[in-house]
N, C-alpha and C positions, 0 to 999 in steps of 0.2 A: 556605786558599789558594782564591781563587775561579776561576772559569773554567775552560776546558779545559786539560788538561794533556796534553803530547806525549811519546812514547817510541818507540824502535825496538825490536822485538821480536828477539831474538837466538838464542832457543831453537826446536829444530826443531819443525815442526807435529805430528810424532807425539807428542812430549813434551806440547805443549799440549793435545793432544786427549785425551790418557790421564789427565792430572792436572788439567784445567781451569784451569791457571796458566800463565804465560809469564814467562821472564826478559826484562827490558827494560833499556835503557840510556835514561835521560831525556833530552828535549832541551829546551833553554832558549835564551834570547837573552842571558842573563847567563853569566859565565864567572868562575872564581876564577883569580887570577894563577898559584896552585900548580898547578892543573889544566893551565892553558895551558902554563906553563914546562915541565911534565913530559910534555907530549905526550898527554894523556889526552882532549884534546878531537878530534873528527873534524867539520868543518863541513859544512853541506848547502849552502852557498853555491855557485853555479856548477853545480849537481848537475842542475838542471831540475824540483827537487821544489817543490811548493806549500807544503810545511812549511820554515820558516826556523829558523835556530838552530845550535846545535852539539850534538853526540850527546856526552854525558858518560860516557865508558867506565869513568871510575873510582866510578860510583854504580850498579853493577849491582843491580837489584831483582827480587824474585819478585812477581808481581802476579796476583791472582785476578781475572781479566778479566770473570767473569760478575758478581762483586759490584759491581765498578768500572764495570760497563756499558761497557767498553772497544769500540771499534770499528776497523776498519781504514779508513786514510785514503787512503793511497797506498802504492806499492811504491818503494822507494829502489834506485838502480842497483847493479849487483853490484859495481862498484868500491867503494862505500860500505861495503857489507857487509863485504867483504874488509878494508878497513882497519879497520872496527870490531873485527872477529875477531882482526885482528894485534895490535891493543892489548890485547885481552883476554887473549889468548895470553901476551902478555908479563907480564901480571900474574900469572896463573894458574900458569905454569911457572916463574916466578922464585923 
């Protein structure tokens, strides 16, 4: 895969600092029908973010951000974080 890859960090800063890793949900402009139908996508459309696409809450990953040379692009509104965490909670508690 070429070019930049975007993701939303969902782990707390204390976890990220201690382990030098972060839990992220990828952001892409593509979507699978299954993810859309099961309500696992959270859109960034209309949020005022520069980053565009959908947050894939069904693809939670652990990222070594030092190795990947990850950097912060922007902060999403609190309503987006709340919606993503609600979707993750549904998966993890079910």
